[in-house]
C-alpha positions as CSV (number, residue, x, y, z in Angstrom):
1,M,0.0,0.0,0.0
2,H,2.3,2.7,1.4
3,R,2.7,2.4,0.9
4,L,13.8,17.8,-16.0
5,L,15.1,17.4,-18.9
6,V,17.9,14.9,-18.4
7,I,20.5,14.8,-21.2
8,T,21.1,11.3,-22.3
9,S,24.4,9.9,-23.1
10,M,23.3,9.5,-26.7
11,A,22.4,13.1,-26.9
12,A,25.9,14.0,-25.6
13,V,27.5,11.8,-28.2
14,L,25.5,13.4,-31.0
15,L,26.3,16.9,-29.8
16,A,30.0,16.1,-29.6
17,A,29.9,14.6,-33.1
18,G,28.1,17.7,-34.4
19,C,30.8,20.0,-33.0
20,A,33.6,17.9,-34.4
21,N,32.1,18.0,-37.9
22,A,31.8,21.8,-37.7
23,A,35.6,22.2,-37.0
24,P,37.8,20.3,-39.5
25,P,40.2,18.8,-39.3
26,R,38.5,16.4,-37.0
27,V,40.2,15.7,-33.8
28,Q,39.8,12.1,-32.4
29,E,37.8,12.2,-29.2
30,S,39.3,10.8,-26.0
31,P,37.6,7.6,-24.8
32,S,35.2,7.9,-21.9
33,P,36.9,7.4,-18.6
34,A,36.8,3.9,-17.2
35,F,34.2,3.1,-14.7
36,T,35.6,3.0,-11.2
37,P,34.0,0.3,-9.0
38,V,31.8,1.7,-6.3
39,T,30.3,0.4,-3.1
40,V,26.8,1.6,-2.3
41,S,24.8,1.1,0.9
42,D,21.0,0.9,0.8
43,C,18.0,1.1,3.2
44,N,18.8,-2.3,4.8
45,G,22.5,-1.4,5.1
46,V,23.3,-3.9,2.4
47,E,26.6,-2.9,0.7
48,S,26.8,-3.8,-2.9
49,V,30.0,-3.6,-4.9
50,I,29.3,-2.4,-8.5
51,K,32.1,-3.3,-10.8
52,A,30.5,-2.2,-14.0
53,P,27.4,-0.1,-14.9
54,P,24.3,-2.4,-14.9
55,Q,22.8,-3.2,-18.3
56,R,20.0,-5.5,-17.3
57,A,18.5,-4.1,-14.2
58,V,15.1,-5.3,-12.8
59,A,13.0,-2.6,-11.1
60,L,10.6,-4.3,-8.7
61,T,8.4,-1.2,-8.0
62,P,7.2,1.8,-10.0
63,A,8.9,4.3,-7.6
64,V,12.4,3.0,-8.3
65,L,11.6,2.6,-11.9
66,E,10.6,6.3,-12.1
67,L,14.0,7.4,-10.6
68,L,15.8,5.5,-13.3
69,L,13.6,7.0,-16.0
70,W,14.3,10.6,-14.8
71,L,18.0,9.6,-15.0
72,G,17.6,8.6,-18.6
73,L,18.3,4.9,-17.8
74,G,15.2,3.3,-19.2
75,D,17.3,1.4,-21.7
76,R,19.1,-0.3,-18.8
77,V,15.9,-1.9,-17.5
78,A,15.5,-5.5,-18.6
79,A,12.2,-6.1,-16.7
80,L,9.8,-4.9,-14.1
81,G,8.5,-6.7,-11.1
82,M,5.0,-5.6,-11.7
83,A,3.8,-3.4,-14.6
84,P,2.7,0.0,-13.3
85,R,-1.0,0.7,-13.4
86,P,-2.1,3.4,-15.9
87,G,-1.3,6.9,-14.6
88,S,1.2,5.9,-12.0
89,L,4.2,7.2,-14.0
90,P,4.7,10.5,-15.9
91,R,3.0,10.3,-19.3
92,Q,6.2,11.1,-21.2
93,F,7.6,7.7,-20.2
94,S,4.5,5.7,-21.2
95,A,5.7,4.3,-24.5
96,Q,9.1,3.3,-23.0
97,V,7.5,1.5,-20.0
98,A,5.0,-0.3,-22.1
99,A,7.8,-2.1,-23.9
100,M,9.2,-3.4,-20.7
101,P,8.3,-7.0,-19.7
102,S,6.6,-7.6,-16.4
103,L,7.4,-10.6,-14.2
104,S,4.3,-10.5,-11.9
105,G,1.4,-9.0,-13.8
106,T,0.1,-5.5,-13.4
107,Y,-0.1,-3.6,-10.1
108,T,-3.5,-2.4,-8.9
109,A,-3.9,0.1,-6.1
110,G,-4.6,-1.6,-2.8
111,S,-3.7,-5.1,-4.0
112,G,-0.1,-5.0,-2.8
113,Y,2.9,-6.1,-4.8
114,K,3.3,-9.7,-5.8
115,P,6.7,-11.2,-5.2
116,V,8.7,-12.2,-8.2
117,P,9.4,-15.9,-8.1
118,R,13.1,-16.8,-8.0
119,E,13.0,-18.6,-11.3
120,E,11.3,-15.8,-13.1
121,L,13.8,-13.3,-11.7
122,L,16.9,-15.3,-12.6
123,S,15.5,-16.0,-16.1
124,I,16.1,-12.3,-16.9
125,R,19.8,-12.6,-16.0
126,P,19.8,-9.4,-14.1
127,D,22.9,-7.6,-13.1
128,L,21.1,-5.4,-10.6
129,V,17.8,-5.8,-8.7
130,L,16.1,-2.6,-7.3
131,G,13.4,-2.6,-4.7
132,G,11.3,0.1,-3.1
133,F,9.8,-1.9,-0.2
134,S,11.4,-4.5,2.1
135,S,8.7,-6.9,1.1
136,N,10.2,-6.9,-2.5
137,F,13.0,-9.0,-1.0
138,D,11.5,-10.5,2.2
139,A,8.0,-11.6,1.1
140,P,7.4,-15.4,0.9
141,G,8.5,-16.6,-2.6
142,A,10.7,-13.5,-3.2
143,M,14.5,-13.8,-3.7
144,S,16.3,-12.2,-0.8
145,Q,19.1,-9.7,-1.0
146,K,21.3,-12.4,0.6
147,E,20.4,-14.9,-2.0
148,L,21.0,-12.4,-4.8
149,A,24.5,-11.6,-3.4
150,A,25.3,-15.3,-3.2
151,G,24.6,-15.5,-6.9
152,G,26.8,-12.5,-7.7
153,I,23.8,-10.2,-8.3
154,P,23.9,-6.8,-6.5
155,S,20.7,-5.3,-5.1
156,Y,19.5,-1.9,-3.9
157,L,16.6,-1.1,-1.6
158,A,15.6,2.5,-2.0
159,L,15.8,5.0,0.8
160,S,13.1,7.4,-0.3
161,T,10.1,5.0,-0.7
162,A,9.5,3.5,2.7
163,C,12.8,3.2,4.6
164,E,12.2,3.7,8.3
165,S,15.8,3.1,9.1
166,A,16.9,6.1,7.0
167,L,14.8,8.5,9.1
168,T,16.4,10.2,12.0
169,G,13.5,12.6,12.5
170,P,10.6,14.2,10.7
171,Q,10.8,14.5,6.9
172,T,11.1,18.2,6.2
173,G,12.9,18.0,3.0
174,F,13.8,15.6,0.1
175,E,17.2,14.5,1.2
176,L,16.3,10.8,0.9
177,V,15.3,11.3,-2.7
178,W,18.5,13.0,-3.4
179,R,20.5,10.3,-1.8
180,D,18.8,7.7,-3.9
181,L,19.5,9.7,-7.1
182,E,23.2,10.1,-6.1
183,N,23.5,6.4,-5.3
184,L,21.9,5.4,-8.6
185,G,24.1,7.9,-10.4
186,K,27.1,6.2,-9.0
187,I,25.8,2.7,-9.7
188,F,25.1,3.4,-13.3
189,G,28.1,5.6,-13.9
190,V,26.0,8.8,-14.5
191,P,26.7,11.0,-11.5
192,D,26.4,14.2,-13.5
193,R,22.9,13.3,-14.6
194,A,21.9,12.7,-11.0
195,Q,23.3,16.1,-9.9
196,R,21.4,17.8,-12.7
197,V,18.1,16.2,-11.6
198,I,18.8,17.2,-8.0
199,T,19.7,20.7,-9.0
200,G,16.5,20.9,-11.1
201,M,14.4,19.9,-8.1
202,K,16.1,22.5,-5.8
203,Q,15.6,25.3,-8.4
204,K,12.0,24.4,-8.8
205,I,11.1,24.5,-5.2
206,A,13.3,27.5,-4.3
207,P,10.7,30.3,-4.8
208,A,8.0,28.5,-2.7
209,E,10.6,27.5,-0.1
210,T,11.8,31.2,0.2
211,K,8.2,32.4,0.5
212,S,7.2,29.8,3.1
213,G,10.4,30.5,5.1
214,R,9.2,34.1,5.7
215,L,5.9,32.9,7.2
216,K,5.2,32.9,10.9
217,E,4.0,29.6,12.2
218,A,0.6,31.0,13.0
219,D,0.3,32.2,9.4
220,R,0.7,28.7,8.0
221,P,-2.7,27.0,7.4
222,T,-3.2,23.6,9.0
223,V,-3.6,21.0,6.3
224,F,-5.1,17.5,6.6
225,P,-3.7,15.2,3.8
226,F,-6.8,13.0,3.0
227,E,-5.8,10.0,0.9
228,Y,-9.3,9.4,-0.5
229,D,-8.5,6.2,-2.4
230,E,-7.4,4.6,0.8
231,G,-10.9,4.6,2.3
232,T,-13.2,7.0,4.1
233,A,-14.5,5.1,7.1
234,T,-11.3,5.4,9.1
235,P,-8.9,7.7,7.2
236,Y,-5.2,7.4,7.3
237,A,-3.4,10.4,8.7
238,P,0.1,10.9,7.4
239,G,2.5,11.8,10.2
240,N,5.8,13.6,10.1
241,Q,7.8,10.7,8.7
242,Q,5.8,10.7,5.4
243,V,7.1,12.7,2.5
244,I,3.8,14.7,2.3
245,N,4.9,16.3,5.6
246,A,7.9,17.9,3.7
247,V,5.7,18.8,0.7
248,I,3.2,20.6,3.0
249,G,5.9,22.4,4.9
250,K,7.8,23.6,1.8
251,A,4.5,24.8,0.3
252,G,3.8,27.0,3.3
253,G,1.4,24.8,5.4
254,R,1.4,22.8,8.5
255,N,0.6,19.1,8.5
256,L,-2.4,18.5,10.8
257,F,-0.7,15.4,12.2
258,A,2.9,16.6,12.2
259,D,3.0,15.6,15.9
260,Q,2.8,11.9,15.0
261,N,6.3,10.4,14.7
262,K,5.3,7.8,12.1
263,A,4.5,7.6,8.5
264,Y,0.8,6.8,8.9
265,T,-1.7,6.3,11.6
266,K,-5.4,5.5,11.3
267,V,-7.6,8.1,13.0
268,G,-11.3,8.6,13.5
269,W,-13.0,11.5,11.9
270,E,-13.7,12.8,15.4
271,E,-9.9,13.5,15.8
272,V,-9.9,15.4,12.5
273,V,-12.9,17.4,13.6
274,A,-11.2,18.2,16.9
275,R,-8.1,19.4,15.2
276,D,-10.2,21.5,12.8
277,P,-8.0,21.8,9.7
278,Q,-8.1,25.0,7.7
279,V,-7.4,23.1,4.4
280,I,-8.1,19.5,3.4
281,L,-5.7,18.3,0.8
282,I,-7.4,15.6,-1.2
283,I,-4.9,13.0,-2.5
284,I,-5.9,10.4,-5.1
285,Y,-4.0,7.9,-7.2
286,D,-3.5,9.3,-10.7
287,K,-6.3,7.8,-12.9
288,G,-4.4,8.2,-16.2
289,S,-6.1,11.3,-17.5
290,P,-6.9,14.9,-16.3
291,A,-10.6,14.3,-16.8
292,A,-10.7,11.1,-14.8
293,N,-8.6,12.8,-12.0
294,D,-11.0,15.8,-11.9
295,A,-14.0,13.4,-11.6
296,R,-12.3,11.6,-8.7
297,F,-11.4,14.8,-6.9
298,A,-15.0,16.1,-7.3
299,E,-16.3,12.8,-5.9
300,A,-14.0,13.2,-2.8
301,E,-15.1,16.8,-2.3
302,K,-18.7,15.8,-2.5
303,Y,-18.1,13.2,0.2
304,L,-16.6,15.8,2.5
305,L,-19.3,18.3,1.9
306,D,-22.1,15.7,2.4
307,S,-20.7,14.2,5.6
308,P,-22.7,15.5,8.6
309,A,-19.8,14.8,10.9
310,L,-17.7,17.4,9.1
311,F,-20.1,20.3,8.8
312,G,-18.3,22.3,11.5
313,V,-14.8,21.9,10.1
314,R,-13.4,25.1,8.8
315,A,-12.0,23.6,5.6
316,V,-15.4,22.1,4.7
317,A,-17.4,25.1,5.7
318,E,-15.2,27.4,3.7
319,R,-14.7,24.8,0.9
320,R,-10.9,25.1,1.2
321,F,-9.8,22.0,-0.6
322,A,-6.5,21.4,-2.3
323,R,-5.7,18.6,-4.8
324,L,-2.6,16.5,-5.5
325,I,-2.0,13.1,-6.9
326,Y,-0.4,10.4,-4.7
327,E,2.5,9.7,-7.0
328,A,3.8,13.2,-6.7
329,A,2.8,14.1,-3.2
330,S,3.0,11.0,-1.1
331,A,5.7,8.8,-2.8
332,G,9.3,10.0,-2.5
333,G,10.6,11.0,-5.9
334,V,11.5,13.7,-8.4
335,R,7.9,14.9,-8.7
336,N,7.9,16.0,-5.1
337,A,9.2,19.3,-6.4
338,D,6.2,19.6,-8.6
339,A,3.9,18.9,-5.7
340,V,5.5,21.7,-3.7
341,V,4.9,24.2,-6.4
342,D,1.4,23.0,-7.1
343,L,0.3,23.0,-3.4
344,A,2.0,26.4,-2.7
345,A,-0.1,28.0,-5.4
346,Q,-3.3,26.4,-3.9
347,L,-2.5,27.5,-0.4
348,S,-1.6,31.1,-1.2
349,P,-4.5,33.6,-0.9
350,A,-4.4,34.2,-4.6
351,G,-4.3,30.5,-5.3
């Protein structure tokens, strides 16, 4: 459950070739520097020695796949654990992802991830296996990181997806995303690409970050992140160890449950009413099209407006609803920067 334009190496080669043709006589280019083996530590503290850039990686979850795609590494992915459901990845990657074989069917929200059987995984001849959740390696039937290492296959469990051990306090920024990008840049021999993606994120959120930094705490509206698709009877309340806490803070708000030192806790609507949020941030899974998303957001707003228990809540009475998709707001990744910009505009008086 709980669950940018990157310049590709091919583009760099073409650019270099174009410049060489424009300045005869042609000077022979120096070969690319040899890859220096690196040791990378992941969420579980597993240290993998990477002796050569992987060419046949298996991405077990969409979140780690998306990181690779932003780094221009889609051509290095030999297979997926489960095919992403429609809308779960940025649309510009759709065609590329559609061509990737899936080892365990298609993921559907709420169903959980099916472990990839050992034989299926080994049949791909992977030279790196990437996971986003510990269950990717620990679930019954899955191939563990220890087994992979014994077979000479390095693995990496992401820090930014659901890594409790990487958290030393509340998530107030996107450092875990940046660490994942840096680690993947080292693993695949593209550290410069990783830095460009990180710099792009920092530049994107800088204006909102500067503006929110000037706000007094009392001027920050309290925001309840309501993950509508996770159910309405007993809502999940994201605490300060969920990435949405950082998104809200950078956008100029205060997470209603920032006092909860955990990623999620289930709460009754009575507790939400008692805390009286000024804004309810509706979060849905991307449905694959703007029209479908708008319909789902409208459905969620209707639920909130029609609920007798919520009539006295300021956010409902004043119809102060914000909207974000789960994949950008509640899953650690490059699109967290877009979520900050989007939410900041919605929280501002002119938004």
